[in-house]
DRENPA-3360 file (N, C-alpha, C; in nm, 2 decimals, always signed):
BEGIN
1 = XXXXXXXX = +10.88/+7.69/+4.09/+10.96/+7.70/+4.20/+11.01/+7.85/+4.22 ~ +11.02/+7.89/+4.35/+11.06/+8.03/+4.39/+11.22/+8.02/+4.42 ~ +11.28/+8.10/+4.33/+11.43/+8.11/+4.33/+11.47/+8.22/+4.43 ~ +11.58/+8.22/+4.49/+11.64/+8.32/+4.56/+11.65/+8.46/+4.49 ~ +11.65/+8.57/+4.54/+11.69/+8.70/+4.48/+11.83/+8.72/+4.49 ~ +11.89/+8.79/+4.39/+12.01/+8.82/+4.41/+12.05/+8.91/+4.54 ~ +12.17/+8.87/+4.59/+12.20/+8.94/+4.71/+12.31/+9.03/+4.70 ~ +12.31/+9.15/+4.76/+12.42/+9.26/+4.77/+12.55/+9.22/+4.82;
9 = XXXXXXXX = +12.53/+9.14/+4.94/+12.65/+9.10/+4.99/+12.63/+8.94/+5.02 ~ +12.63/+8.85/+4.92/+12.61/+8.71/+4.94/+12.74/+8.66/+5.01 ~ +12.70/+8.51/+5.06/+12.81/+8.45/+5.10/+12.86/+8.39/+4.99 ~ +13.02/+8.39/+4.98/+13.10/+8.36/+4.87/+13.19/+8.21/+4.91 ~ +13.13/+8.11/+4.82/+13.19/+7.98/+4.87/+13.33/+7.96/+4.81 ~ +13.40/+7.87/+4.84/+13.54/+7.85/+4.80/+13.56/+7.82/+4.67 ~ +13.46/+7.76/+4.60/+13.43/+7.71/+4.47/+13.28/+7.76/+4.40 ~ +13.27/+7.81/+4.30/+13.15/+7.82/+4.22/+13.08/+7.70/+4.17;
17 = XXXXXXXX = +12.95/+7.67/+4.17/+12.91/+7.56/+4.11/+12.97/+7.54/+3.97 ~ +12.96/+7.41/+3.93/+12.99/+7.36/+3.80/+12.88/+7.28/+3.75 ~ +12.77/+7.27/+3.80/+12.65/+7.22/+3.73/+12.62/+7.29/+3.61 ~ +12.56/+7.21/+3.54/+12.51/+7.27/+3.40/+12.36/+7.31/+3.41 ~ +12.31/+7.32/+3.53/+12.19/+7.38/+3.57/+12.21/+7.50/+3.66 ~ +12.11/+7.60/+3.66/+12.13/+7.69/+3.75/+12.10/+7.65/+3.91 ~ +12.19/+7.71/+3.98/+12.16/+7.68/+4.12/+12.10/+7.80/+4.21 ~ +12.05/+7.79/+4.31/+12.03/+7.89/+4.41/+12.14/+7.98/+4.42;
25 = XXXXXXXX = +12.26/+7.91/+4.44/+12.37/+8.01/+4.46/+12.40/+8.09/+4.34 ~ +12.38/+8.06/+4.22/+12.38/+8.15/+4.11/+12.28/+8.25/+4.12 ~ +12.17/+8.22/+4.16/+12.07/+8.33/+4.18/+12.12/+8.45/+4.26 ~ +12.17/+8.39/+4.38/+12.22/+8.49/+4.48/+12.34/+8.57/+4.43 ~ +12.41/+8.50/+4.35/+12.53/+8.58/+4.30/+12.54/+8.64/+4.17 ~ +12.40/+8.65/+4.11/+12.40/+8.73/+3.98/+12.47/+8.86/+3.97 ~ +12.45/+8.93/+4.08/+12.51/+9.06/+4.07/+12.67/+9.05/+4.09 ~ +12.71/+8.97/+4.16/+12.85/+8.93/+4.17/+12.90/+8.91/+4.03;
33 = XXXXXXXX = +12.84/+8.82/+3.96/+12.87/+8.76/+3.83/+12.89/+8.89/+3.72 ~ +12.78/+8.97/+3.74/+12.78/+9.09/+3.65/+12.89/+9.18/+3.68 ~ +12.93/+9.21/+3.81/+13.02/+9.29/+3.85/+13.17/+9.24/+3.80 ~ +13.17/+9.12/+3.82/+13.31/+9.04/+3.76/+13.33/+9.07/+3.62 ~ +13.22/+9.04/+3.55/+13.23/+9.05/+3.41/+13.25/+9.19/+3.35 ~ +13.19/+9.31/+3.43/+13.20/+9.44/+3.40/+13.36/+9.47/+3.43 ~ +13.41/+9.41/+3.54/+13.55/+9.46/+3.57/+13.64/+9.40/+3.48 ~ +13.63/+9.28/+3.43/+13.71/+9.22/+3.33/+13.71/+9.29/+3.20;
41 = XXXXXXXX = +13.60/+9.35/+3.16/+13.58/+9.41/+3.04/+13.64/+9.57/+3.06 ~ +13.64/+9.62/+3.17/+13.72/+9.74/+3.20/+13.85/+9.73/+3.22 ~ +13.92/+9.60/+3.21/+14.07/+9.56/+3.23/+14.10/+9.58/+3.37 ~ +14.01/+9.57/+3.47/+14.05/+9.53/+3.61/+14.15/+9.42/+3.64 ~ +14.24/+9.43/+3.74/+14.33/+9.31/+3.76/+14.25/+9.22/+3.84 ~ +14.27/+9.10/+3.84/+14.19/+8.98/+3.90/+14.21/+9.00/+4.07 ~ +14.31/+9.04/+4.10/+14.32/+9.07/+4.25/+14.24/+9.17/+4.30 ~ +14.24/+9.27/+4.23/+14.13/+9.37/+4.27/+14.00/+9.33/+4.28;
49 = XXXXXXXX = +13.95/+9.26/+4.18/+13.81/+9.20/+4.17/+13.80/+9.09/+4.29 ~ +13.90/+9.00/+4.30/+13.87/+8.92/+4.41/+13.85/+8.97/+4.56 ~ +13.93/+9.11/+4.57/+13.91/+9.16/+4.70/+13.79/+9.24/+4.70 ~ +13.76/+9.30/+4.60/+13.63/+9.39/+4.61/+13.51/+9.32/+4.60 ~ +13.50/+9.24/+4.51/+13.36/+9.17/+4.45/+13.35/+9.05/+4.54 ~ +13.45/+8.97/+4.57/+13.44/+8.83/+4.64/+13.49/+8.83/+4.77 ~ +13.55/+8.96/+4.82/+13.59/+8.97/+4.94/+13.68/+8.85/+4.99 ~ +13.77/+8.83/+4.90/+13.89/+8.74/+4.95/+14.03/+8.81/+4.92;
57 = XXXXXXXX = +14.11/+8.83/+5.00/+14.23/+8.91/+5.02/+14.34/+8.82/+4.94 ~ +14.39/+8.85/+4.81/+14.50/+8.78/+4.76/+14.62/+8.81/+4.82 ~ +14.67/+8.91/+4.90/+14.78/+8.93/+4.97/+14.78/+8.85/+5.09 ~ +14.69/+8.80/+5.16/+14.69/+8.71/+5.27/+14.68/+8.57/+5.23 ~ +14.64/+8.52/+5.12/+14.60/+8.39/+5.09/+14.59/+8.37/+4.94 ~ +14.70/+8.41/+4.86/+14.70/+8.42/+4.71/+14.63/+8.29/+4.65 ~ +14.68/+8.18/+4.69/+14.64/+8.03/+4.63/+14.49/+8.04/+4.65 ~ +14.43/+8.07/+4.77/+14.28/+8.06/+4.79/+14.21/+8.15/+4.70;
65 = XXXXXXXX = +14.25/+8.28/+4.72/+14.20/+8.39/+4.64/+14.18/+8.37/+4.48 ~ +14.30/+8.29/+4.43/+14.31/+8.28/+4.28/+14.20/+8.17/+4.25 ~ +14.19/+8.07/+4.34/+14.09/+7.96/+4.31/+13.94/+8.02/+4.33 ~ +13.93/+8.10/+4.44/+13.78/+8.16/+4.44/+13.75/+8.23/+4.30 ~ +13.85/+8.31/+4.26/+13.83/+8.40/+4.15/+13.83/+8.34/+4.02 ~ +13.90/+8.23/+4.00/+13.90/+8.16/+3.87/+13.77/+8.08/+3.86 ~ +13.72/+8.02/+3.98/+13.60/+7.94/+3.97/+13.49/+8.03/+3.94 ~ +13.46/+8.15/+4.02/+13.37/+8.24/+4.00/+13.35/+8.31/+3.86;
73 = XXXXXXXX = +13.49/+8.35/+3.81/+13.48/+8.38/+3.67/+13.44/+8.29/+3.58 ~ +13.48/+8.17/+3.58/+13.44/+8.07/+3.50/+13.28/+8.05/+3.49 ~ +13.22/+8.05/+3.62/+13.08/+8.07/+3.63/+13.02/+8.17/+3.57 ~ +13.07/+8.29/+3.59/+13.00/+8.42/+3.54/+13.01/+8.41/+3.37 ~ +13.11/+8.34/+3.32/+13.11/+8.31/+3.18/+13.01/+8.21/+3.14 ~ +12.99/+8.12/+3.21/+12.91/+8.02/+3.19/+12.76/+8.08/+3.18 ~ +12.74/+8.18/+3.28/+12.61/+8.25/+3.28/+12.58/+8.31/+3.15 ~ +12.69/+8.38/+3.11/+12.66/+8.45/+2.97/+12.64/+8.36/+2.86;
81 = XXXXXXXX = +12.71/+8.24/+2.87/+12.71/+8.15/+2.74/+12.58/+8.05/+2.74 ~ +12.56/+7.99/+2.87/+12.45/+7.90/+2.88/+12.35/+7.93/+3.01 ~ +12.38/+7.98/+3.10/+12.30/+8.03/+3.21/+12.18/+8.12/+3.18 ~ +12.22/+8.22/+3.10/+12.14/+8.31/+3.06/+12.00/+8.25/+3.01 ~ +12.02/+8.17/+2.91/+11.91/+8.09/+2.85/+11.81/+8.03/+2.95 ~ +11.89/+7.96/+3.04/+11.82/+7.88/+3.15/+11.73/+7.98/+3.25 ~ +11.81/+8.09/+3.27/+11.75/+8.19/+3.35/+11.64/+8.26/+3.29 ~ +11.63/+8.29/+3.17/+11.52/+8.34/+3.09/+11.40/+8.24/+3.07;
89 = XXXXXXX = +11.43/+8.12/+3.06/+11.34/+8.01/+3.04/+11.26/+8.01/+3.19 ~ +11.33/+7.99/+3.29/+11.29/+7.97/+3.44/+11.19/+8.11/+3.46 ~ +11.26/+8.20/+3.43/+11.18/+8.34/+3.47/+11.04/+8.35/+3.39 ~ +11.06/+8.31/+3.26/+10.93/+8.32/+3.17/+10.83/+8.22/+3.23 ~ +10.87/+8.11/+3.28/+10.76/+8.00/+3.36/+10.70/+8.06/+3.47 ~ +10.76/+8.14/+3.54/+10.71/+8.21/+3.66/+10.62/+8.31/+3.64 ~ +10.63/+8.37/+3.50/+10.53/+8.49/+3.50/+10.41/+8.42/+3.44;
% end
């Protein structure tokens, strides 16, 4: 199965997937997930990350921005805990 490539400016859903399997959405957002994790490690404030990485403005819609950020950060963390093993397994099968 061919999966999508990561996108520089992907469509950002209101909520990230919660599936225990990798989704096409995850593949498209790999770069965003990495940027979010890097920003968190660097101590960036969530509002800044939401605006820059996820393109949602917490000043104009705080509740929506927080939901988008929280769900995508949870998925980014899932990718480091579980998703990376699935990603490597899928990638290995394609080679």
